[in-house]
Backbone atoms as SQL, in Angstrom:
CREATE TABLE atoms (id INTEGER PRIMARY KEY, chain TEXT, resi INTEGER, resn TEXT, atom TEXT, x REAL, y REAL, z REAL);
INSERT INTO atoms VALUES
  (1, 'A', 1, 'MET', 'N', -21.254, -9.217, -28.177),
  (2, 'A', 1, 'MET', 'CA', -20.023, -9.596, -27.645),
  (3, 'A', 1, 'MET', 'C', -18.838, -8.542, -27.458),
  (4, 'A', 2, 'CYS', 'N', -17.786, -8.386, -26.920),
  (5, 'A', 2, 'CYS', 'CA', -17.007, -7.392, -26.612),
  (6, 'A', 2, 'CYS', 'C', -15.781, -7.818, -27.705),
  (7, 'A', 3, 'VAL', 'N', -15.504, -7.103, -28.341),
  (8, 'A', 3, 'VAL', 'CA', -14.383, -7.248, -29.475),
  (9, 'A', 3, 'VAL', 'C', -12.851, -7.005, -29.118),
  (10, 'A', 4, 'LEU', 'N', -12.703, -6.606, -27.952),
  (11, 'A', 4, 'LEU', 'CA', -11.569, -6.805, -27.243),
  (12, 'A', 4, 'LEU', 'C', -11.093, -7.968, -26.511),
  (13, 'A', 5, 'CYS', 'N', -12.083, -8.296, -25.466),
  (14, 'A', 5, 'CYS', 'CA', -12.004, -9.278, -24.747),
  (15, 'A', 5, 'CYS', 'C', -12.931, -10.750, -25.056),
  (16, 'A', 6, 'GLY', 'N', -13.773, -10.568, -26.231),
  (17, 'A', 6, 'GLY', 'CA', -14.361, -11.866, -26.457),
  (18, 'A', 6, 'GLY', 'C', -15.468, -12.317, -25.501),
  (19, 'A', 7, 'GLU', 'N', -15.849, -11.510, -24.413),
  (20, 'A', 7, 'GLU', 'CA', -16.731, -11.833, -23.473),
  (21, 'A', 7, 'GLU', 'C', -18.187, -11.180, -23.954),
  (22, 'A', 8, 'PHE', 'N', -19.103, -12.178, -23.869),
  (23, 'A', 8, 'PHE', 'CA', -20.448, -11.612, -23.641),
  (24, 'A', 8, 'PHE', 'C', -20.822, -10.417, -23.022),
  (25, 'A', 9, 'VAL', 'N', -21.277, -9.239, -23.367),
  (26, 'A', 9, 'VAL', 'CA', -21.917, -8.053, -22.492),
  (27, 'A', 9, 'VAL', 'C', -23.051, -8.574, -21.927),
  (28, 'A', 10, 'ALA', 'N', -22.941, -8.438, -20.276),
  (29, 'A', 10, 'ALA', 'CA', -23.968, -9.067, -19.378),
  (30, 'A', 10, 'ALA', 'C', -24.897, -7.927, -19.088),
  (31, 'A', 11, 'GLN', 'N', -25.722, -7.949, -18.310),
  (32, 'A', 11, 'GLN', 'CA', -26.801, -6.987, -17.502),
  (33, 'A', 11, 'GLN', 'C', -25.727, -5.950, -16.874),
  (34, 'A', 12, 'VAL', 'N', -26.234, -4.883, -16.808),
  (35, 'A', 12, 'VAL', 'CA', -25.566, -3.948, -16.034),
  (36, 'A', 12, 'VAL', 'C', -25.820, -4.101, -14.497),
  (37, 'A', 13, 'HIS', 'N', -24.575, -4.354, -13.896),
  (38, 'A', 13, 'HIS', 'CA', -24.689, -4.748, -12.223),
  (39, 'A', 13, 'HIS', 'C', -25.153, -3.472, -11.489),
  (40, 'A', 14, 'TRP', 'N', -26.143, -3.915, -10.288),
  (41, 'A', 14, 'TRP', 'CA', -26.760, -3.004, -9.695),
  (42, 'A', 14, 'TRP', 'C', -25.838, -1.828, -9.243),
  (43, 'A', 15, 'THR', 'N', -24.458, -1.786, -8.930),
  (44, 'A', 15, 'THR', 'CA', -23.746, -0.768, -8.664),
  (45, 'A', 15, 'THR', 'C', -22.966, -0.149, -10.048),
  (46, 'A', 16, 'ASP', 'N', -23.655, -0.132, -11.033),
  (47, 'A', 16, 'ASP', 'CA', -23.198, 0.668, -12.208),
  (48, 'A', 16, 'ASP', 'C', -24.484, 0.884, -12.970),
  (49, 'A', 17, 'ARG', 'N', -25.565, 1.447, -11.728),
  (50, 'A', 17, 'ARG', 'CA', -26.571, 1.996, -12.397),
  (51, 'A', 17, 'ARG', 'C', -26.550, 3.092, -13.385),
  (52, 'A', 18, 'ARG', 'N', -27.576, 3.217, -14.228),
  (53, 'A', 18, 'ARG', 'CA', -27.867, 4.374, -15.180),
  (54, 'A', 18, 'ARG', 'C', -28.141, 5.673, -14.307),
  (55, 'A', 19, 'HIS', 'N', -27.344, 6.760, -14.614),
  (56, 'A', 19, 'HIS', 'CA', -27.834, 8.053, -13.953),
  (57, 'A', 19, 'HIS', 'C', -28.700, 8.841, -14.482),
  (58, 'A', 20, 'GLU', 'N', -29.188, 8.154, -15.508),
  (59, 'A', 20, 'GLU', 'CA', -30.329, 8.942, -16.180),
  (60, 'A', 20, 'GLU', 'C', -31.546, 8.618, -15.555),
  (61, 'A', 21, 'ASP', 'N', -31.373, 7.553, -14.803),
  (62, 'A', 21, 'ASP', 'CA', -32.869, 7.321, -14.001),
  (63, 'A', 21, 'ASP', 'C', -33.149, 8.249, -12.951),
  (64, 'A', 22, 'GLY', 'N', -34.367, 8.385, -13.265),
  (65, 'A', 22, 'GLY', 'CA', -35.115, 9.620, -12.308),
  (66, 'A', 22, 'GLY', 'C', -34.610, 11.220, -12.652),
  (67, 'A', 23, 'VAL', 'N', -33.875, 11.467, -13.766),
  (68, 'A', 23, 'VAL', 'CA', -33.607, 12.782, -14.109),
  (69, 'A', 23, 'VAL', 'C', -33.965, 13.200, -15.674),
  (70, 'A', 24, 'ARG', 'N', -34.626, 14.179, -15.750),
  (71, 'A', 24, 'ARG', 'CA', -35.038, 14.455, -16.959),
  (72, 'A', 24, 'ARG', 'C', -34.035, 15.161, -17.748),
  (73, 'A', 25, 'ALA', 'N', -33.871, 14.769, -19.026),
  (74, 'A', 25, 'ALA', 'CA', -32.548, 14.682, -20.061),
  (75, 'A', 25, 'ALA', 'C', -32.486, 16.522, -20.059),
  (76, 'A', 26, 'GLU', 'N', -33.199, 17.277, -20.000),
  (77, 'A', 26, 'GLU', 'CA', -33.232, 18.718, -20.522),
  (78, 'A', 26, 'GLU', 'C', -32.423, 19.186, -19.105),
  (79, 'A', 27, 'GLU', 'N', -32.273, 18.704, -18.082),
  (80, 'A', 27, 'GLU', 'CA', -31.494, 19.349, -16.906),
  (81, 'A', 27, 'GLU', 'C', -30.150, 19.100, -17.063),
  (82, 'A', 28, 'ILE', 'N', -29.586, 18.172, -17.765),
  (83, 'A', 28, 'ILE', 'CA', -28.390, 17.709, -17.994),
  (84, 'A', 28, 'ILE', 'C', -27.859, 18.096, -19.130),
  (85, 'A', 29, 'THR', 'N', -26.472, 18.649, -19.271),
  (86, 'A', 29, 'THR', 'CA', -25.708, 18.679, -20.394),
  (87, 'A', 29, 'THR', 'C', -25.350, 17.526, -21.032),
  (88, 'A', 30, 'ILE', 'N', -24.952, 17.685, -22.169),
  (89, 'A', 30, 'ILE', 'CA', -24.336, 16.297, -22.918),
  (90, 'A', 30, 'ILE', 'C', -22.969, 15.898, -22.529),
  (91, 'A', 31, 'GLY', 'N', -22.806, 14.596, -22.177),
  (92, 'A', 31, 'GLY', 'CA', -21.703, 14.154, -21.627),
  (93, 'A', 31, 'GLY', 'C', -21.613, 14.091, -20.010),
  (94, 'A', 32, 'GLU', 'N', -22.311, 14.733, -19.202),
  (95, 'A', 32, 'GLU', 'CA', -22.488, 14.854, -18.082),
  (96, 'A', 32, 'GLU', 'C', -22.792, 13.421, -17.307),
  (97, 'A', 33, 'PHE', 'N', -23.618, 12.352, -18.057),
  (98, 'A', 33, 'PHE', 'CA', -23.971, 11.063, -17.702),
  (99, 'A', 33, 'PHE', 'C', -22.714, 10.480, -17.550),
  (100, 'A', 34, 'ASP', 'N', -21.988, 10.452, -18.704),
  (101, 'A', 34, 'ASP', 'CA', -20.494, 9.755, -18.965),
  (102, 'A', 34, 'ASP', 'C', -19.722, 10.145, -17.873),
  (103, 'A', 35, 'ARG', 'N', -19.556, 11.187, -17.472),
  (104, 'A', 35, 'ARG', 'CA', -18.559, 11.887, -16.343),
  (105, 'A', 35, 'ARG', 'C', -18.797, 11.339, -15.176),
  (106, 'A', 36, 'ALA', 'N', -20.322, 11.600, -14.628),
  (107, 'A', 36, 'ALA', 'CA', -20.621, 11.037, -13.591),
  (108, 'A', 36, 'ALA', 'C', -20.561, 9.593, -13.505),
  (109, 'A', 37, 'ARG', 'N', -20.642, 8.929, -14.263),
  (110, 'A', 37, 'ARG', 'CA', -20.705, 7.310, -14.266),
  (111, 'A', 37, 'ARG', 'C', -19.140, 6.909, -14.228),
  (112, 'A', 38, 'THR', 'N', -18.214, 7.704, -14.623),
  (113, 'A', 38, 'THR', 'CA', -16.943, 7.326, -14.821),
  (114, 'A', 38, 'THR', 'C', -16.092, 7.409, -13.604),
  (115, 'A', 39, 'ARG', 'N', -16.944, 8.992, -13.083),
  (116, 'A', 39, 'ARG', 'CA', -16.445, 9.164, -11.704),
  (117, 'A', 39, 'ARG', 'C', -16.764, 8.315, -10.255),
  (118, 'A', 40, 'GLU', 'N', -17.977, 7.924, -10.775),
  (119, 'A', 40, 'GLU', 'CA', -18.518, 6.948, -9.630),
  (120, 'A', 40, 'GLU', 'C', -17.851, 5.639, -9.779),
  (121, 'A', 41, 'ARG', 'N', -17.542, 5.082, -10.965),
  (122, 'A', 41, 'ARG', 'CA', -16.651, 3.914, -11.374),
  (123, 'A', 41, 'ARG', 'C', -15.114, 4.141, -10.515),
  (124, 'A', 42, 'LEU', 'N', -14.547, 5.134, -10.552),
  (125, 'A', 42, 'LEU', 'CA', -13.231, 5.456, -10.248),
  (126, 'A', 42, 'LEU', 'C', -13.136, 5.414, -8.595),
  (127, 'A', 43, 'LEU', 'N', -14.538, 5.909, -7.925),
  (128, 'A', 43, 'LEU', 'CA', -14.602, 6.087, -6.564),
  (129, 'A', 43, 'LEU', 'C', -14.919, 4.676, -5.811),
  (130, 'A', 44, 'ARG', 'N', -15.560, 3.720, -6.615),
  (131, 'A', 44, 'ARG', 'CA', -15.746, 2.410, -6.271),
  (132, 'A', 44, 'ARG', 'C', -14.650, 1.740, -6.370),
  (133, 'A', 45, 'ALA', 'N', -13.766, 1.768, -7.397),
  (134, 'A', 45, 'ALA', 'CA', -12.567, 1.116, -7.485),
  (135, 'A', 45, 'ALA', 'C', -11.354, 1.469, -6.504),
  (136, 'A', 46, 'GLY', 'N', -11.294, 3.162, -5.981),
  (137, 'A', 46, 'GLY', 'CA', -10.720, 3.255, -5.050),
  (138, 'A', 46, 'GLY', 'C', -11.317, 2.891, -3.816),
  (139, 'A', 47, 'LEU', 'N', -12.415, 2.670, -3.648),
  (140, 'A', 47, 'LEU', 'CA', -13.107, 2.224, -2.083),
  (141, 'A', 47, 'LEU', 'C', -12.404, 0.734, -1.966),
  (142, 'A', 48, 'ALA', 'N', -12.628, -0.184, -3.093),
  (143, 'A', 48, 'ALA', 'CA', -12.018, -1.346, -2.969),
  (144, 'A', 48, 'ALA', 'C', -10.844, -1.533, -2.967),
  (145, 'A', 49, 'ASN', 'N', -10.077, -0.528, -3.385),
  (146, 'A', 49, 'ASN', 'CA', -8.563, -0.735, -3.331),
  (147, 'A', 49, 'ASN', 'C', -8.197, -0.670, -2.242),
  (148, 'A', 50, 'ARG', 'N', -8.805, -0.031, -1.399),
  (149, 'A', 50, 'ARG', 'CA', -8.233, 0.161, 0.278),
  (150, 'A', 50, 'ARG', 'C', -8.441, -1.187, 0.913),
  (151, 'A', 51, 'VAL', 'N', -9.571, -2.060, 0.497),
  (152, 'A', 51, 'VAL', 'CA', -9.618, -3.177, 1.150),
  (153, 'A', 51, 'VAL', 'C', -8.214, -4.318, 0.674),
  (154, 'A', 52, 'LEU', 'N', -8.499, -4.548, -0.944),
  (155, 'A', 52, 'LEU', 'CA', -7.870, -4.958, -1.715),
  (156, 'A', 52, 'LEU', 'C', -6.114, -5.073, -1.374),
  (157, 'A', 53, 'SER', 'N', -5.841, -3.781, -1.208),
  (158, 'A', 53, 'SER', 'CA', -4.246, -3.337, -0.903),
  (159, 'A', 53, 'SER', 'C', -3.554, -4.026, 0.193),
  (160, 'A', 54, 'HIS', 'N', -4.578, -4.437, 1.448),
  (161, 'A', 54, 'HIS', 'CA', -4.409, -5.219, 2.362),
  (162, 'A', 54, 'HIS', 'C', -4.086, -6.767, 1.903),
  (163, 'A', 55, 'TYR', 'N', -4.481, -7.057, 0.966),
  (164, 'A', 55, 'TYR', 'CA', -4.357, -8.396, 0.466),
  (165, 'A', 55, 'TYR', 'C', -3.063, -8.573, -0.677),
  (166, 'A', 56, 'ASN', 'N', -2.711, -7.315, -1.064),
  (167, 'A', 56, 'ASN', 'CA', -1.487, -7.036, -2.269),
  (168, 'A', 56, 'ASN', 'C', -2.332, -7.552, -3.382),
  (169, 'A', 57, 'LEU', 'N', -3.526, -6.681, -3.512),
  (170, 'A', 57, 'LEU', 'CA', -3.945, -6.966, -4.862),
  (171, 'A', 57, 'LEU', 'C', -4.312, -5.539, -5.366),
  (172, 'A', 58, 'GLY', 'N', -4.451, -5.167, -6.349),
  (173, 'A', 58, 'GLY', 'CA', -5.068, -3.706, -6.895),
  (174, 'A', 58, 'GLY', 'C', -6.429, -3.745, -8.131),
  (175, 'A', 59, 'LEU', 'N', -7.064, -2.790, -8.091),
  (176, 'A', 59, 'LEU', 'CA', -8.333, -2.739, -9.054),
  (177, 'A', 59, 'LEU', 'C', -8.455, -1.713, -10.013),
  (178, 'A', 60, 'GLU', 'N', -8.392, -1.676, -11.291),
  (179, 'A', 60, 'GLU', 'CA', -8.328, -0.662, -12.334),
  (180, 'A', 60, 'GLU', 'C', -9.344, -0.598, -12.985),
  (181, 'A', 61, 'ASP', 'N', -10.314, 0.497, -13.102),
  (182, 'A', 61, 'ASP', 'CA', -11.403, 0.535, -14.393),
  (183, 'A', 61, 'ASP', 'C', -10.807, 0.291, -15.647),
  (184, 'A', 62, 'TRP', 'N', -11.555, -0.354, -16.311),
  (185, 'A', 62, 'TRP', 'CA', -11.053, -1.024, -17.662),
  (186, 'A', 62, 'TRP', 'C', -12.303, -0.302, -19.003),
  (187, 'A', 63, 'GLY', 'N', -11.640, 0.843, -19.349),
  (188, 'A', 63, 'GLY', 'CA', -12.637, 1.241, -20.435),
  (189, 'A', 63, 'GLY', 'C', -14.298, 1.596, -19.790),
  (190, 'A', 64, 'GLY', 'N', -14.486, 1.638, -18.477),
  (191, 'A', 64, 'GLY', 'CA', -15.691, 1.992, -18.526),
  (192, 'A', 64, 'GLY', 'C', -16.670, 0.755, -18.355),
  (193, 'A', 65, 'SER', 'N', -16.263, -0.449, -18.509),
  (194, 'A', 65, 'SER', 'CA', -17.129, -1.374, -18.594),
  (195, 'A', 65, 'SER', 'C', -16.880, -2.584, -17.538),
  (196, 'A', 66, 'LYS', 'N', -15.685, -2.515, -17.354),
  (197, 'A', 66, 'LYS', 'CA', -14.860, -4.057, -16.745),
  (198, 'A', 66, 'LYS', 'C', -14.192, -3.384, -15.755),
  (199, 'A', 67, 'TYR', 'N', -13.329, -4.302, -15.059),
  (200, 'A', 67, 'TYR', 'CA', -12.243, -4.103, -13.937),
  (201, 'A', 67, 'TYR', 'C', -11.209, -4.931, -14.253),
  (202, 'A', 68, 'VAL', 'N', -10.154, -4.275, -14.157),
  (203, 'A', 68, 'VAL', 'CA', -8.921, -5.302, -14.029),
  (204, 'A', 68, 'VAL', 'C', -8.522, -5.669, -12.644),
  (205, 'A', 69, 'LEU', 'N', -8.343, -6.768, -12.131),
  (206, 'A', 69, 'LEU', 'CA', -7.731, -6.875, -10.752),
  (207, 'A', 69, 'LEU', 'C', -6.329, -7.518, -11.107),
  (208, 'A', 70, 'ARG', 'N', -5.036, -7.316, -10.270),
  (209, 'A', 70, 'ARG', 'CA', -3.977, -7.466, -10.071),
  (210, 'A', 70, 'ARG', 'C', -3.167, -7.788, -9.074),
  (211, 'A', 71, 'ASP', 'N', -2.189, -8.608, -9.194),
  (212, 'A', 71, 'ASP', 'CA', -1.777, -9.170, -7.883),
  (213, 'A', 71, 'ASP', 'C', -0.508, -8.255, -7.809),
  (214, 'A', 72, 'ARG', 'N', 0.615, -8.394, -6.959),
  (215, 'A', 72, 'ARG', 'CA', 1.820, -7.861, -7.242),
  (216, 'A', 72, 'ARG', 'C', 2.963, -8.520, -7.766),
  (217, 'A', 73, 'THR', 'N', 2.600, -10.067, -8.331),
  (218, 'A', 73, 'THR', 'CA', 3.242, -10.849, -9.505),
  (219, 'A', 73, 'THR', 'C', 3.103, -10.363, -10.899),
  (220, 'A', 74, 'GLY', 'N', 1.866, -9.941, -11.213),
  (221, 'A', 74, 'GLY', 'CA', 1.686, -9.323, -12.374),
  (222, 'A', 74, 'GLY', 'C', 0.274, -10.392, -13.045),
  (223, 'A', 75, 'ARG', 'N', 0.166, -11.270, -12.275),
  (224, 'A', 75, 'ARG', 'CA', -1.149, -11.895, -12.430),
  (225, 'A', 75, 'ARG', 'C', -2.572, -10.897, -12.519),
  (226, 'A', 76, 'SER', 'N', -3.364, -11.314, -13.569),
  (227, 'A', 76, 'SER', 'CA', -4.398, -10.181, -13.391),
  (228, 'A', 76, 'SER', 'C', -5.485, -11.098, -14.021),
  (229, 'A', 77, 'GLU', 'N', -6.852, -10.613, -13.506),
  (230, 'A', 77, 'GLU', 'CA', -8.097, -11.273, -13.710),
  (231, 'A', 77, 'GLU', 'C', -9.061, -9.966, -14.411),
  (232, 'A', 78, 'LEU', 'N', -9.736, -10.445, -15.521),
  (233, 'A', 78, 'LEU', 'CA', -10.755, -9.073, -15.830),
  (234, 'A', 78, 'LEU', 'C', -11.878, -9.693, -15.002),
  (235, 'A', 79, 'VAL', 'N', -12.466, -8.733, -14.679),
  (236, 'A', 79, 'VAL', 'CA', -13.885, -8.997, -13.521),
  (237, 'A', 79, 'VAL', 'C', -15.192, -7.739, -14.417),
  (238, 'A', 80, 'GLN', 'N', -16.130, -8.534, -14.413),
  (239, 'A', 80, 'GLN', 'CA', -17.185, -8.154, -15.023),
  (240, 'A', 80, 'GLN', 'C', -17.763, -6.508, -14.072),
  (241, 'A', 81, 'ASP', 'N', -17.958, -6.887, -12.726),
  (242, 'A', 81, 'ASP', 'CA', -18.611, -5.915, -11.909),
  (243, 'A', 81, 'ASP', 'C', -17.938, -6.195, -10.535),
  (244, 'A', 82, 'LEU', 'N', -18.249, -5.363, -9.650),
  (245, 'A', 82, 'LEU', 'CA', -18.210, -5.841, -8.212),
  (246, 'A', 82, 'LEU', 'C', -18.659, -6.904, -7.701),
  (247, 'A', 83, 'GLY', 'N', -19.656, -7.554, -8.102),
  (248, 'A', 83, 'GLY', 'CA', -20.564, -8.465, -7.364),
  (249, 'A', 83, 'GLY', 'C', -19.364, -9.654, -7.884),
  (250, 'A', 84, 'SER', 'N', -18.570, -10.042, -8.944),
  (251, 'A', 84, 'SER', 'CA', -17.888, -10.649, -9.404),
  (252, 'A', 84, 'SER', 'C', -16.462, -10.337, -8.798),
  (253, 'A', 85, 'LEU', 'N', -16.327, -9.435, -8.275),
  (254, 'A', 85, 'LEU', 'CA', -14.843, -9.294, -7.816),
  (255, 'A', 85, 'LEU', 'C', -13.979, -10.044, -6.894),
  (256, 'A', 86, 'TRP', 'N', -15.128, -10.072, -5.674),
  (257, 'A', 86, 'TRP', 'CA', -14.484, -10.704, -4.497),
  (258, 'A', 86, 'TRP', 'C', -14.190, -12.304, -4.551),
  (259, 'A', 87, 'PRO', 'N', -14.911, -13.203, -5.426),
  (260, 'A', 87, 'PRO', 'CA', -14.344, -14.302, -5.735),
  (261, 'A', 87, 'PRO', 'C', -13.147, -14.251, -6.500),
  (262, 'A', 88, 'ALA', 'N', -13.018, -13.694, -7.329),
  (263, 'A', 88, 'ALA', 'CA', -11.943, -13.502, -8.128),
  (264, 'A', 88, 'ALA', 'C', -10.577, -12.883, -7.457),
  (265, 'A', 89, 'ALA', 'N', -10.879, -11.747, -6.370),
  (266, 'A', 89, 'ALA', 'CA', -9.670, -11.764, -5.405),
  (267, 'A', 89, 'ALA', 'C', -9.342, -12.645, -4.816),
  (268, 'A', 90, 'GLU', 'N', -10.173, -13.431, -4.371),
  (269, 'A', 90, 'GLU', 'CA', -9.596, -14.793, -3.406),
  (270, 'A', 90, 'GLU', 'C', -9.150, -15.615, -3.971),
  (271, 'A', 91, 'LYS', 'N', -9.314, -15.674, -5.920),
  (272, 'A', 91, 'LYS', 'CA', -8.579, -16.570, -6.408),
  (273, 'A', 91, 'LYS', 'C', -7.174, -16.367, -6.601),
  (274, 'A', 92, 'LEU', 'N', -7.059, -15.023, -6.659),
  (275, 'A', 92, 'LEU', 'CA', -5.728, -14.287, -7.083),
  (276, 'A', 92, 'LEU', 'C', -4.793, -14.213, -5.728),
  (277, 'A', 93, 'ALA', 'N', -5.646, -13.921, -4.388),
  (278, 'A', 93, 'ALA', 'CA', -4.931, -13.938, -3.436),
  (279, 'A', 93, 'ALA', 'C', -4.327, -15.309, -2.866),
  (280, 'A', 94, 'GLY', 'N', -5.186, -16.357, -3.334),
  (281, 'A', 94, 'GLY', 'CA', -4.880, -17.891, -2.878),
  (282, 'A', 94, 'GLY', 'C', -5.292, -18.014, -1.484),
  (283, 'A', 95, 'ARG', 'N', -6.126, -17.332, -0.762),
  (284, 'A', 95, 'ARG', 'CA', -6.860, -17.326, 0.377),
  (285, 'A', 95, 'ARG', 'C', -7.790, -16.453, 0.574),
  (286, 'A', 96, 'PRO', 'N', -8.824, -16.935, 1.669),
  (287, 'A', 96, 'PRO', 'CA', -10.043, -16.089, 1.652),
  (288, 'A', 96, 'PRO', 'C', -9.593, -14.509, 2.116),
  (289, 'A', 97, 'LEU', 'N', -10.444, -13.828, 1.519),
  (290, 'A', 97, 'LEU', 'CA', -10.594, -12.293, 1.970),
  (291, 'A', 97, 'LEU', 'C', -11.399, -12.481, 3.147),
  (292, 'A', 98, 'ASP', 'N', -11.101, -12.147, 4.400),
  (293, 'A', 98, 'ASP', 'CA', -12.171, -11.516, 5.179),
  (294, 'A', 98, 'ASP', 'C', -12.292, -10.144, 5.956),
  (295, 'A', 99, 'PRO', 'N', -13.551, -9.914, 5.569),
  (296, 'A', 99, 'PRO', 'CA', -13.865, -8.390, 5.805),
  (297, 'A', 99, 'PRO', 'C', -13.955, -7.912, 7.471),
  (298, 'A', 100, 'LEU', 'N', -13.564, -9.161, 8.231),
  (299, 'A', 100, 'LEU', 'CA', -13.713, -9.076, 9.663),
  (300, 'A', 100, 'LEU', 'C', -12.546, -9.137, 9.958),
  (301, 'A', 101, 'ASP', 'N', -11.265, -9.205, 9.178),
  (302, 'A', 101, 'ASP', 'CA', -10.276, -9.365, 9.628),
  (303, 'A', 101, 'ASP', 'C', -9.689, -7.964, 10.545),
  (304, 'A', 102, 'LEU', 'N', -9.049, -8.360, 11.954),
  (305, 'A', 102, 'LEU', 'CA', -8.596, -7.504, 12.648),
  (306, 'A', 102, 'LEU', 'C', -7.639, -6.329, 12.366),
  (307, 'A', 103, 'ALA', 'N', -6.617, -7.232, 11.638),
  (308, 'A', 103, 'ALA', 'CA', -5.655, -6.215, 11.047),
  (309, 'A', 103, 'ALA', 'C', -6.069, -5.666, 9.722),
  (310, 'A', 104, 'LEU', 'N', -6.965, -6.105, 9.099),
  (311, 'A', 104, 'LEU', 'CA', -7.563, -5.250, 7.856),
  (312, 'A', 104, 'LEU', 'C', -8.430, -3.929, 8.647),
  (313, 'A', 105, 'GLN', 'N', -9.115, -4.339, 9.702),
  (314, 'A', 105, 'GLN', 'CA', -9.840, -3.133, 10.479),
  (315, 'A', 105, 'GLN', 'C', -9.143, -2.041, 10.947),
  (316, 'A', 106, 'GLU', 'N', -8.033, -2.302, 11.394),
  (317, 'A', 106, 'GLU', 'CA', -6.971, -1.426, 12.132),
  (318, 'A', 106, 'GLU', 'C', -6.597, -0.652, 11.163),
  (319, 'A', 107, 'ARG', 'N', -6.080, -1.426, 9.793),
  (320, 'A', 107, 'ARG', 'CA', -5.294, -0.519, 8.746),
  (321, 'A', 107, 'ARG', 'C', -6.457, 0.471, 8.258),
  (322, 'A', 108, 'MET', 'N', -7.564, 0.038, 8.149),
  (323, 'A', 108, 'MET', 'CA', -8.408, 0.800, 7.288),
  (324, 'A', 108, 'MET', 'C', -8.755, 2.225, 8.388),
  (325, 'A', 109, 'LEU', 'N', -9.002, 2.051, 9.745),
  (326, 'A', 109, 'LEU', 'CA', -8.995, 2.964, 10.718),
  (327, 'A', 109, 'LEU', 'C', -7.902, 3.857, 10.744),
  (328, 'A', 110, 'SER', 'N', -6.715, 3.378, 10.545),
  (329, 'A', 110, 'SER', 'CA', -5.559, 4.146, 10.702),
  (330, 'A', 110, 'SER', 'C', -5.353, 4.832, 9.675),
  (331, 'A', 111, 'ASP', 'N', -5.658, 4.529, 8.252),
  (332, 'A', 111, 'ASP', 'CA', -5.867, 5.398, 6.975),
  (333, 'A', 111, 'ASP', 'C', -6.991, 6.267, 6.894),
  (334, 'A', 112, 'ALA', 'N', -7.907, 6.113, 7.783),
  (335, 'A', 112, 'ALA', 'CA', -8.918, 7.042, 7.973),
  (336, 'A', 112, 'ALA', 'C', -8.821, 8.154, 8.894),
  (337, 'A', 113, 'GLY', 'N', -7.603, 8.001, 9.840),
  (338, 'A', 113, 'GLY', 'CA', -7.310, 8.825, 10.504),
  (339, 'A', 113, 'GLY', 'C', -8.020, 8.617, 11.842),
  (340, 'A', 114, 'GLY', 'N', -8.139, 7.339, 12.358),
  (341, 'A', 114, 'GLY', 'CA', -8.663, 6.767, 13.615),
  (342, 'A', 114, 'GLY', 'C', -10.114, 7.133, 13.585),
  (343, 'A', 115, 'ARG', 'N', -10.869, 7.279, 12.701),
  (344, 'A', 115, 'ARG', 'CA', -12.182, 7.839, 12.708),
  (345, 'A', 115, 'ARG', 'C', -13.077, 6.817, 13.179);
């Protein structure tokens, strides 16, 4: 059980796969796994934020084990992994999040420079 949040620690979600898989330990310097894992978590949070910002939501990594989802009014939700992010985001937004929303797609295209 996590002493900070009182939740049981669950299995690692597939999006947080272990970096040691398929790599021999002698090929890697100490701490490199943690840096790579943190870097990838921050990258995933950044990508999710591109979508979430359209719904006035934001996502932050929390201690490398969970994410904090916030809305602009200050409400927040602790989410275990990216799999549980989207239902929590819909709850905070008070509406369904539609990845096929034309306004969202146009915004993402304009943010990417029209690619």
